[in-house]
C-alpha positions in Angstrom: -18.2 29.1 -52.4 -18.9 26.1 -50.2 -16.1 24.1 -51.7 -13.6 26.6 -50.4 -14.4 25.5 -46.9 -13.0 22.1 -47.5 -9.5 20.9 -47.2 -7.2 19.1 -49.6 -4.9 16.6 -48.0 -1.9 17.5 -50.1 -2.2 21.2 -49.1 -2.4 20.7 -45.4 0.8 21.5 -43.4 2.4 18.5 -41.9 0.4 15.9 -43.8 2.3 13.7 -46.2 1.1 11.3 -48.9 2.1 8.3 -46.7 -0.1 9.4 -43.8 -3.5 7.7 -43.7 -6.8 9.0 -42.4 -8.4 7.3 -39.5 -11.7 6.0 -40.6 -14.8 4.2 -39.5 -17.8 2.6 -41.4 -21.2 3.3 -40.0 -24.1 1.2 -41.3 -27.7 2.5 -40.9 -30.5 1.0 -42.9 -28.2 -1.4 -44.6 -26.2 1.5 -46.1 -22.5 1.6 -45.1 -20.9 5.1 -45.1 -17.2 5.4 -44.5 -16.1 8.4 -42.5 -12.5 9.7 -42.7 -10.8 12.1 -40.3 -7.2 13.1 -39.5 -8.2 13.2 -35.8 -8.2 9.7 -34.2 -9.9 11.1 -31.1 -12.9 12.2 -33.2 -13.1 8.8 -34.8 -13.3 7.3 -31.3 -16.1 9.7 -30.5 -18.0 8.5 -33.7 -17.4 4.8 -32.7 -18.9 5.5 -29.3 -21.8 7.6 -30.6 -22.8 4.9 -33.2 -22.1 1.8 -31.1 -24.0 -1.1 -32.5 -23.9 0.4 -36.0 -20.2 0.3 -36.6 -19.1 -2.2 -39.3 -16.1 -4.5 -38.9 -15.7 -4.3 -42.7 -14.1 -1.4 -44.4 -16.4 -1.7 -47.5 -18.7 1.2 -48.0 -21.2 2.7 -50.5 -20.1 6.3 -49.8 -17.2 8.2 -48.3 -17.0 11.4 -46.4 -13.9 13.3 -45.5 -14.3 15.3 -42.2 -12.4 18.4 -41.3 -12.9 19.7 -37.8 -13.4 23.5 -37.6 -11.6 25.5 -34.9 -13.6 26.0 -31.7 -15.8 29.1 -31.6 -16.3 29.2 -35.4 -19.9 27.9 -35.4 -22.9 30.2 -35.8 -25.8 29.0 -33.8 -28.4 31.2 -35.5 -27.8 30.0 -39.1 -30.7 28.0 -40.5 -30.3 24.7 -42.3 -30.1 24.8 -46.1 -30.0 21.8 -48.4 -29.6 22.6 -52.1 -28.7 20.8 -55.3 -26.0 22.5 -57.4 -23.9 21.3 -60.3 -24.3 17.6 -59.6 -23.8 17.7 -55.8 -25.8 18.3 -52.7 -24.8 21.2 -50.5 -25.8 21.1 -46.8 -25.1 24.1 -44.6 -25.9 25.1 -41.0 -24.2 27.1 -38.3 -22.2 24.1 -37.1 -21.4 22.4 -40.4 -20.8 22.8 -44.1 -21.0 19.7 -46.3 -21.1 18.7 -49.9 -21.9 15.3 -51.4 -21.7 14.1 -55.0 -23.9 11.0 -55.4 -22.3 10.1 -58.8 -18.8 9.9 -57.3 -20.0 8.5 -53.9 -17.8 11.0 -52.2 -18.4 14.0 -49.9 -16.7 16.4 -47.6 -17.8 17.8 -44.2 -16.4 20.7 -42.3 -17.9 20.8 -38.8 -17.5 21.4 -35.1 -16.1 18.5 -33.0 -19.6 17.7 -31.7 -20.6 14.3 -33.1 -24.2 15.4 -33.3 -23.3 17.8 -36.1 -22.3 14.7 -38.0 -25.6 13.2 -36.9 -27.4 15.9 -38.8 -25.4 15.4 -42.0 -26.0 11.6 -41.9 -29.7 12.1 -41.4 -29.9 14.5 -44.4 -28.0 12.1 -46.6 -30.3 9.2 -45.6 -33.5 11.3 -46.3 -32.2 11.9 -49.9 -31.3 8.2 -50.4 -34.6 7.0 -48.9 -36.7 9.3 -51.1 -35.2 7.7 -54.2 -36.5 4.3 -53.0 -39.9 5.1 -51.6 -38.8 5.5 -47.9 -38.4 8.3 -45.4 -37.4 9.3 -41.9 -40.3 10.3 -39.6 -40.6 11.8 -36.2 -41.7 8.7 -34.4 -40.6 6.2 -31.9 -40.7 2.6 -33.1 -40.6 -0.9 -31.7 -40.8 -4.5 -32.6 -43.3 -6.9 -30.9 -44.0 -10.4 -32.1 -42.0 -9.9 -35.3 -43.9 -6.8 -36.3 -43.0 -3.1 -36.1 -45.2 -0.3 -34.6 -44.5 3.4 -35.1 -45.7 6.1 -32.6 -45.6 9.5 -34.3 -46.3 13.0 -33.3 -44.9 16.5 -32.6 -42.7 17.2 -29.6 -44.5 16.3 -26.4 -47.0 14.0 -28.1 -45.6 11.0 -26.3 -43.0 9.3 -28.6 -40.5 8.9 -25.8 -43.2 8.0 -23.3 -44.3 5.1 -25.4 -40.7 3.9 -25.7 -40.1 4.3 -21.9 -43.3 2.3 -21.1 -42.5 -0.6 -23.5 -42.7 -4.0 -21.7 -39.7 -6.4 -21.7 -40.9 -8.4 -24.8 -40.6 -5.2 -27.0 -37.4 -4.4 -28.9 -36.9 -0.6 -29.2 -35.8 0.7 -32.6 -35.7 4.4 -31.6 -37.5 6.9 -29.4 -37.2 9.8 -31.8 -36.4 9.3 -35.5 -37.9 6.2 -37.3 -36.3 4.8 -40.4 -38.8 3.5 -42.9 -37.9 1.5 -46.1 -39.9 0.1 -48.9 -39.2 -3.5 -49.9 -41.1 -5.9 -52.1 -44.3 -3.8 -52.0 -44.2 -3.5 -48.2 -42.7 -1.2 -45.6 -40.2 -2.0 -42.9 -39.0 -0.1 -39.8 -35.2 -0.2 -39.2 -33.3 0.4 -36.0 -31.3 3.6 -35.8 -28.8 5.3 -33.5 -30.8 8.5 -33.6 -32.3 9.0 -30.2 -34.2 11.6 -28.2 -34.8 12.1 -24.5 -34.3 8.4 -23.8 -30.7 8.8 -24.8 -30.5 5.2 -25.9 -29.4 3.8 -29.2 -32.0 1.7 -30.9 -31.6 -2.0 -31.5 -30.1 -2.8 -35.0 -33.1 -4.7 -36.2 -35.7 -4.5 -39.0 -39.3 -5.7 -39.1 -42.4 -5.2 -41.3 -44.5 -2.3 -40.2 -47.9 -3.3 -38.9 -49.4 0.1 -37.8 -48.5 3.8 -37.7 -50.1 5.3 -34.6 -50.6 9.1 -34.5 -50.3 10.0 -30.8 -52.7 12.0 -28.6 -52.9 12.1 -24.8 -56.3 11.8 -23.3 -58.3 10.4 -20.3 -58.5 6.9 -21.6 -56.7 4.5 -23.9 -58.3 4.0 -27.3 -57.5 3.4 -31.0 -59.4 4.9 -33.9 -58.6 4.2 -37.6 -57.5 7.1 -39.8 -58.0 6.8 -43.5 -57.5 8.6 -46.8 -56.4 12.3 -46.8 -56.3 12.5 -43.0 -53.9 9.7 -42.8 -51.6 11.2 -45.5 -51.7 14.6 -43.7 -50.9 13.1 -40.4 -47.9 11.3 -41.8 -46.6 14.2 -43.9 -46.8 16.4 -40.8 -44.1 14.3 -39.2 -41.8 13.3 -42.1 -38.3 14.7 -42.0 -37.2 16.2 -45.3 -34.9 19.1 -45.7 -34.4 19.7 -49.4 -36.7 21.9 -51.4 -35.9 20.3 -54.7 -39.2 19.8 -56.5 -38.4 16.3 -57.8 -37.5 15.1 -54.3 -40.5 16.8 -52.7 -42.7 14.9 -55.1 -41.0 11.6 -54.2 -41.7 12.2 -50.5 -45.4 12.9 -51.2 -45.7 9.8 -53.4 -44.1 7.7 -50.7 -46.6 9.0 -48.1 -49.6 8.3 -50.3 -48.3 4.8 -51.0 -47.5 4.1 -47.4 -51.0 4.9 -46.1 -52.4 2.6 -48.8 -50.5 -0.3 -47.5 -50.1 0.2 -43.7 -52.7 0.7 -41.0 -52.8 4.3 -39.7 -54.6 4.9 -36.4 -55.1 7.6 -33.8 -53.8 6.3 -30.4 -55.2 8.3 -27.5 -53.6 7.2 -24.3 -53.0 7.7 -20.7 -49.3 7.7 -20.0 -48.9 4.4 -18.1 -47.9 0.9 -19.1 -51.5 -0.3 -19.7 -51.4 1.4 -23.1 -49.2 -1.4 -24.4 -52.0 -3.9 -23.8 -53.5 -2.4 -27.0 -50.3 -3.0 -29.1 -50.5 -6.6 -30.1 
């Protein structure tokens, strides 16, 4: 049973009722999650990893207790599984085991000391929360220019990080890898995240209404072509991150993709990888 992997504070040797967990609150997409650990050094790693997204307040919508697994216990070849069981989400991979009960707003994580294992759990939790509200995470770099957000989506090697790297000084980068999309007041917004790719740079903690989703392709010239209908939906769904196979949540993601393309411009951006491509993004 997954629950057997998790610790109880009152059963741990050397821990008394008066000892307090170290904790930190990380806010992504306006959602504060409080992370507890008995290891202050790991909390410092989290604070460094999520710099710019750490709250000065201790208030949070959800809590996770983190237990660090002994070195060498991870299994690198174990596939990710996200399942719903008896009122809780179970998340398992070679480097972590986690459970989260949305009704009690509490979860537990047993993981390696690598903060990027925690990154994965946080992403999964956000995909589930976003699905309930018409949003999603998508493989895309995103940036804000003149108060509007632009998403650049594609598979690995399509040019997401290249577009971020080529961005001119008047552009605020939200992410070069995983874009956070929320639905608000019948519109869609892109939100900055600490999730980064090759650029290894935390995105700016901003939000802006989405103007256009660009599906990337490299070519001999810079050009933009509109994509509509089923082709736009397929292009978006191909790049949405979602890990659970629960039928209800899968339907929510499909519904969100259909609604998104009915409200946001979707285009094919074919580009030569140099800074001139940004002359088209206005």
